[in-house]
C-alpha positions as CSV (number, residue, x, y, z in Angstrom):
1,M,73.1,155.0,88.0
2,I,74.0,154.6,84.0
3,Q,74.8,157.6,82.1
4,K,73.7,157.7,78.7
5,P,76.3,158.4,76.2
6,E,76.4,162.3,74.8
7,K,74.8,162.8,71.4
8,R,76.9,163.5,68.9
9,P,76.5,166.2,66.0
10,W,75.5,166.1,62.4
11,S,78.1,167.1,60.0
12,K,77.0,169.0,57.1
13,E,77.7,165.8,54.5
14,E,75.9,163.4,57.0
15,L,72.8,165.5,56.9
16,F,72.8,165.9,53.1
17,E,73.5,162.0,52.9
18,Y,70.4,161.2,55.4
19,L,68.5,163.9,52.8
20,D,69.3,162.3,49.6
21,Y,68.9,159.0,51.0
22,L,65.1,160.0,52.3
23,Q,64.5,161.7,48.8
24,E,64.8,158.1,47.4
25,Y,63.4,155.9,50.1
26,G,61.7,158.2,52.7
27,E,58.9,160.3,50.7
28,F,57.0,161.2,53.9
29,S,60.4,161.7,55.9
30,F,61.3,164.1,53.2
31,Y,58.3,166.1,53.1
32,Y,58.1,166.5,56.8
33,L,61.8,168.2,56.9
34,L,61.0,170.3,54.0
35,V,57.8,171.5,55.8
36,L,59.5,172.2,58.9
37,T,62.4,173.9,56.8
38,E,60.1,176.0,55.1
39,E,57.6,177.2,58.2
40,K,59.9,177.2,61.0
41,Q,57.4,175.6,63.5
42,I,54.0,174.2,62.8
43,G,51.0,172.4,64.3
44,F,50.6,168.9,63.9
45,N,47.4,169.3,61.7
46,E,48.8,171.9,59.3
47,L,52.1,169.8,59.0
48,V,50.0,166.8,57.9
49,N,47.8,168.9,55.4
50,K,51.0,170.7,54.0
51,I,52.4,167.3,53.5
52,K,49.4,166.2,51.6
53,V,49.6,169.2,49.4
54,L,53.3,169.2,48.6
55,S,53.2,165.2,48.0
56,G,49.7,165.0,46.4
57,K,49.2,161.8,48.3
58,K,46.8,160.9,51.0
59,F,48.9,160.7,54.1
60,T,47.8,160.6,58.0
61,G,49.1,161.8,60.9
62,K,50.1,158.1,61.8
63,N,53.1,158.5,59.5
64,I,54.7,161.2,61.8
65,A,55.0,158.3,64.7
66,G,57.0,156.2,61.9
67,V,59.0,159.4,61.0
68,L,60.0,160.0,64.0
69,G,60.5,156.5,65.3
70,G,62.7,156.4,61.9
71,M,64.9,159.3,62.7
72,S,65.6,158.0,66.5
73,R,66.4,154.7,65.3
74,R,68.8,156.3,62.5
75,S,70.2,159.1,64.8
76,L,70.3,156.8,68.2
77,R,73.6,158.5,68.8
78,K,73.3,161.6,67.2
79,E,71.8,165.0,67.9
80,K,67.7,165.7,67.4
81,L,67.0,167.0,64.2
82,V,63.3,167.9,65.3
83,F,62.1,169.3,68.6
84,R,58.2,168.9,69.5
85,R,56.9,171.7,72.1
86,D,54.4,170.0,74.0
87,D,51.8,173.3,73.6
88,G,49.8,171.5,71.4
89,W,52.0,169.7,69.7
90,I,54.0,172.4,67.8
91,F,56.9,170.8,65.6
92,L,60.2,172.5,64.7
93,L,63.6,172.0,63.6
94,N,66.9,172.0,65.6
95,P,68.1,175.6,65.0
96,K,71.3,174.1,65.0
97,Y,70.7,172.6,61.8
98,S,68.5,174.9,60.3
99,E,70.9,176.6,58.0
100,I,72.1,173.2,56.4
101,F,68.4,172.2,56.0
102,E,67.7,175.7,54.1
103,S,70.8,175.2,51.5
104,Y,69.8,171.8,50.8
105,F,66.1,172.5,50.2
106,S,66.9,175.6,48.5
107,D,69.0,173.5,45.9
108,Y,66.3,170.8,46.0
109,N,63.4,173.5,45.0
110,K,65.9,175.1,42.0
111,S,66.2,171.4,40.5
112,K,62.4,171.0,40.5
């Protein structure tokens, strides 16, 4: 049986670098993580609607598939940043990283 390599944790610097990258090149992904940081956990439709309000753009739920695919590719050997509970598609941040996200977005919101 082939054993999968253990996922490595994200450092604060790596997460900040990733979020800076998303701010510049991955708007939907950036808002996705911002909403999860603010809401702690949220249903699928509420998540998409909140992203629309924050961005002022018309996004659809299909965007989430791309976001999750992009995160998976980028974090192939890293721990998951986001979890999905199967009881009604409820999304939440990996609690291990919530304080780092909160500090990043606190600074982001102050600069707006």
